[in-house]
C-alpha positions as CSV (number, residue, x, y, z in Angstrom):
1,M,0.0,0.0,0.0
2,T,1.5,3.3,-1.1
3,R,-0.1,6.7,-1.0
4,V,1.5,10.0,-2.2
5,L,0.3,13.5,-1.8
6,L,2.6,16.2,-3.3
7,E,3.1,19.9,-3.8
8,A,0.6,21.7,-1.7
9,A,1.5,25.3,-1.9
10,T,1.0,27.6,1.1
11,R,1.5,31.2,1.6
12,A,3.5,30.9,4.8
13,V,6.0,28.1,4.2
14,P,7.7,26.2,1.3
15,R,5.9,23.3,-0.4
16,I,4.8,20.5,1.9
17,S,5.1,17.0,0.3
18,L,4.5,13.6,1.8
19,A,4.3,9.9,1.1
20,S,3.4,6.7,3.0
21,V,4.0,3.0,2.7
22,S,3.0,-0.1,4.7
23,Q,4.4,-3.6,4.0
24,I,3.5,-7.0,5.5
25,G,7.1,-8.2,5.8
26,R,7.3,-11.9,6.6
27,R,4.2,-12.0,8.8
28,R,0.9,-13.6,8.0
29,A,-1.0,-10.3,8.4
30,N,-0.3,-6.6,8.5
31,E,-1.2,-5.1,11.8
32,D,0.2,-1.7,11.1
33,D,-2.1,1.1,10.0
34,L,-1.5,4.7,8.9
35,R,-3.3,7.8,7.6
36,C,-1.9,11.1,6.3
37,G,-3.3,14.1,4.5
38,Q,-4.0,17.8,4.3
39,V,-6.6,19.9,6.1
40,E,-7.4,23.5,5.8
41,S,-4.9,24.6,8.5
42,G,-2.1,22.2,7.6
43,W,-1.1,18.5,7.4
44,Y,-1.3,15.4,9.6
45,A,0.3,12.0,9.7
46,V,-0.7,9.2,12.0
47,L,0.8,5.7,12.3
48,A,0.0,2.7,14.6
49,D,1.5,-0.8,15.2
50,G,-1.1,-3.2,16.7
51,A,-0.6,-6.3,18.7
52,G,-3.1,-9.0,19.7
53,G,-4.1,-12.6,19.0
54,H,-6.4,-13.6,16.0
55,R,-5.3,-10.5,14.1
56,D,-6.8,-8.2,16.7
57,G,-3.7,-6.1,16.5
58,A,-5.0,-4.9,13.1
59,V,-8.3,-4.0,14.7
60,A,-6.6,-2.0,17.5
61,S,-4.3,-0.1,15.1
62,A,-7.2,0.7,12.7
63,R,-9.4,1.9,15.6
64,A,-6.6,4.2,16.9
65,V,-5.6,5.6,13.6
66,Q,-9.2,6.2,12.4
67,A,-10.0,8.0,15.7
68,L,-6.9,10.1,15.5
69,E,-7.5,11.0,11.9
70,A,-11.0,12.1,12.6
71,R,-9.8,14.3,15.4
72,S,-7.0,15.7,13.2
73,I,-9.4,16.7,10.5
74,S,-11.9,18.3,12.9
75,R,-9.7,19.8,15.6
76,M,-6.4,20.8,14.0
77,G,-7.7,24.4,13.8
78,D,-7.8,24.3,17.7
79,W,-4.0,24.3,17.7
80,S,-2.6,23.3,21.1
81,P,-0.8,20.5,22.8
82,Q,-3.9,19.9,25.0
83,T,-6.0,19.4,21.9
84,L,-3.5,16.8,20.6
85,D,-3.4,15.2,24.1
86,N,-7.2,14.9,24.0
87,A,-7.1,13.3,20.6
88,M,-4.7,10.7,21.9
89,H,-7.1,9.9,24.7
90,T,-10.0,9.6,22.3
91,A,-8.0,7.1,20.2
92,N,-7.3,5.1,23.4
93,A,-11.0,5.1,24.3
94,E,-11.8,3.7,20.9
95,V,-9.4,0.8,21.4
96,L,-10.8,0.2,24.9
97,V,-14.3,0.0,23.5
98,G,-13.2,-3.0,21.5
99,Q,-11.8,-5.0,24.4
100,D,-15.2,-6.5,25.4
101,G,-14.1,-7.5,28.9
102,R,-11.0,-9.4,27.7
103,A,-8.4,-10.7,30.1
104,I,-5.2,-8.8,30.3
105,C,-3.3,-11.5,28.4
106,D,-5.8,-11.4,25.6
107,R,-6.1,-7.7,25.0
108,M,-5.5,-6.0,21.7
109,L,-3.0,-3.2,22.0
110,T,-1.4,-0.7,19.7
111,T,1.3,1.9,19.6
112,L,0.4,5.4,18.1
113,V,2.5,8.3,16.8
114,V,1.1,11.5,15.3
115,L,2.5,14.6,13.7
116,W,0.5,17.8,13.1
117,V,2.1,20.5,10.9
118,D,0.4,24.0,10.8
119,T,1.5,25.7,7.6
120,V,0.1,29.1,8.8
121,R,1.8,29.2,12.1
122,Q,4.9,27.3,10.7
123,Q,4.8,25.0,13.7
124,A,4.6,21.3,14.4
125,L,3.1,19.3,17.2
126,W,3.6,15.6,17.9
127,S,2.7,12.9,20.4
128,H,3.2,9.2,20.8
129,V,2.7,6.1,23.0
130,G,4.7,2.9,22.5
131,D,7.7,2.4,20.3
132,S,6.6,3.7,16.9
133,R,8.9,6.6,16.3
134,L,9.1,10.1,14.9
135,Y,12.4,11.4,13.6
136,R,13.2,14.9,12.4
137,L,16.1,15.4,10.1
138,R,17.4,19.0,10.2
139,H,20.8,20.7,9.7
140,R,22.9,17.6,9.2
141,R,21.5,15.6,12.1
142,V,18.8,13.2,13.0
143,D,16.7,14.3,16.0
144,F,15.0,11.5,17.9
145,V,12.0,13.5,19.0
146,T,10.2,10.5,20.6
147,R,11.4,8.1,23.2
148,D,10.4,4.4,23.1
149,D,8.0,3.2,25.8
150,S,9.9,-0.1,26.2
151,V,11.6,-2.2,28.8
152,V,15.0,-1.9,27.0
153,Q,14.7,1.9,26.7
154,D,14.2,2.1,30.4
155,M,17.2,-0.1,31.0
156,L,19.3,2.0,28.6
157,D,18.2,5.3,30.3
158,A,19.2,3.7,33.7
159,G,22.6,2.9,32.5
160,L,22.0,-0.9,32.7
161,L,22.6,-1.4,29.0
162,T,24.8,0.1,26.3
163,A,23.4,1.1,23.0
164,A,24.9,-1.9,21.4
165,Q,23.5,-4.2,24.0
166,A,20.0,-2.6,23.7
167,E,20.1,-3.2,19.9
168,R,20.6,-7.0,20.4
169,H,18.5,-7.4,23.5
170,P,15.9,-10.2,23.2
171,H,13.1,-8.1,24.8
172,K,13.7,-4.9,22.9
173,N,10.2,-4.9,21.6
174,Q,8.5,-5.4,25.0
175,L,6.4,-2.3,25.7
176,V,5.7,-0.6,29.0
177,A,2.9,1.6,27.6
178,A,0.4,1.2,24.7
179,L,-3.2,2.1,23.8
180,G,-5.7,-0.5,25.0
181,L,-4.5,-0.9,28.6
182,D,-6.6,-0.1,31.6
183,G,-5.5,2.7,33.8
184,L,-4.2,6.2,33.1
185,L,-2.8,6.9,29.6
186,E,0.1,9.4,29.5
187,P,0.8,10.4,25.9
188,H,4.2,11.9,25.3
189,T,2.9,15.1,23.7
190,V,5.4,17.9,23.0
191,R,4.5,20.6,25.5
192,Q,5.2,23.6,23.2
193,P,4.6,23.9,19.5
194,Q,7.9,23.5,17.6
195,P,8.9,25.8,14.7
196,I,9.4,24.1,11.4
197,Q,12.1,25.2,9.0
198,D,12.6,25.0,5.3
199,G,14.4,21.7,4.7
200,D,13.0,19.8,7.6
201,A,12.2,16.1,6.9
202,F,10.0,14.1,9.2
203,L,9.8,10.3,9.4
204,L,7.1,8.4,11.3
205,C,7.7,4.7,11.4
206,S,6.8,1.4,13.2
207,D,9.5,-0.7,14.9
208,G,9.6,-3.1,11.9
209,W,10.9,-0.1,9.9
210,W,13.5,1.4,12.3
211,D,14.7,-1.9,13.7
212,S,16.4,-2.6,10.3
213,L,17.9,0.9,9.8
214,T,20.7,2.9,11.4
215,P,20.6,6.7,11.6
216,R,23.4,6.8,9.0
217,Q,21.2,4.8,6.5
218,I,18.2,7.1,7.1
219,C,20.4,10.2,6.4
220,D,22.2,8.7,3.4
221,S,19.0,7.7,1.8
222,L,17.6,11.2,2.3
223,T,20.7,12.6,0.5
224,L,20.0,10.5,-2.5
225,A,16.2,10.9,-2.6
226,G,14.4,13.1,-5.0
227,S,11.0,13.0,-3.2
228,P,9.5,11.6,0.0
229,Q,8.3,8.6,-2.0
230,H,11.8,8.0,-3.3
231,W,13.2,8.3,0.2
232,L,10.8,5.7,1.5
233,Q,11.7,3.4,-1.4
234,L,15.5,3.7,-0.7
235,M,14.9,2.8,3.0
236,Q,12.7,-0.1,2.0
237,D,15.6,-1.4,-0.2
238,D,17.9,-1.2,2.9
239,I,15.3,-3.1,5.0
240,R,14.9,-5.9,2.5
241,A,18.7,-6.1,2.1
242,C,18.9,-7.0,5.8
243,S,16.9,-10.2,5.0
244,M,15.7,-10.5,8.6
245,P,14.1,-14.1,8.9
246,Y,11.1,-12.8,10.9
247,Q,10.8,-9.4,9.4
248,D,7.9,-7.6,11.1
249,N,5.4,-5.4,9.3
250,F,7.1,-2.2,8.3
251,S,5.4,1.1,7.7
252,A,6.4,4.7,7.5
253,V,5.2,8.2,6.6
254,A,7.7,10.8,5.2
255,L,6.9,14.5,5.3
256,W,9.2,17.2,3.7
257,V,9.0,20.9,4.4
258,G,10.5,22.4,1.2
259,D,13.7,20.8,0.0
260,P,15.8,18.9,2.5
261,H,18.7,19.0,0.0
262,Q,19.3,22.7,0.8
263,E,21.2,21.5,3.8
264,P,23.1,18.2,3.8
265,H,22.1,15.8,6.6
266,Q,24.3,13.5,8.6
267,E,24.0,11.0,11.4
268,S,23.3,12.2,14.9
269,H,25.5,11.1,17.8
270,R,22.8,9.0,19.4
271,G,22.6,5.3,18.7
272,A,19.9,3.7,16.6
């Protein structure tokens, strides 16, 4: 599944262009879901990675993404971190509705990451729960603007693992937070709108995508890419070259502000 929306001119900022892709990998079903598009006040991108037996992960991710997209279309004009926080809670409520009194071990869960870009204010907002990521490439570096809600990330932050050990850890995909769990949801919503700059490139992706790529590969592929769709294709080529025997579903949305090639990008100092 590939969708491309290109060349939306705005008065306030350079052209916004975006593309998306979702692949099944070597799994029996694709439990990732995504939506992206343009609204009157700007652009939105939403991506989720579901988990659950009997393909319920696909149900969870679809519920979350559809709810977030609906809120993005209807509420982006009400531009604030609180509005985005509320949208995340709405998405969680939609997943909870589908639980039907299931036991904890049988629940359907999903990650969720969202980016809002306001082309009038020239600002971005984002939020996430789980280990689906948002990267921003700007001024020769990759900014990891989300932090994984995972056991291994907690161990890494506590100094119990090195970056190399975290990359190989057998439980690196074990989550500590997701949509669909009882209790208080605490989305990681940026607390202040962030300015966008001409040349910014954003990448939302599931763990099946980022797990096969280094920051260097993400940057190098951007340098070679002529469009967001081309960028995604180059990264897909790198993912497939890894030939992981149990390749997870892998999905991503790429959004460019103007032309990223105006400033060359390079790898950040943080590990993958």
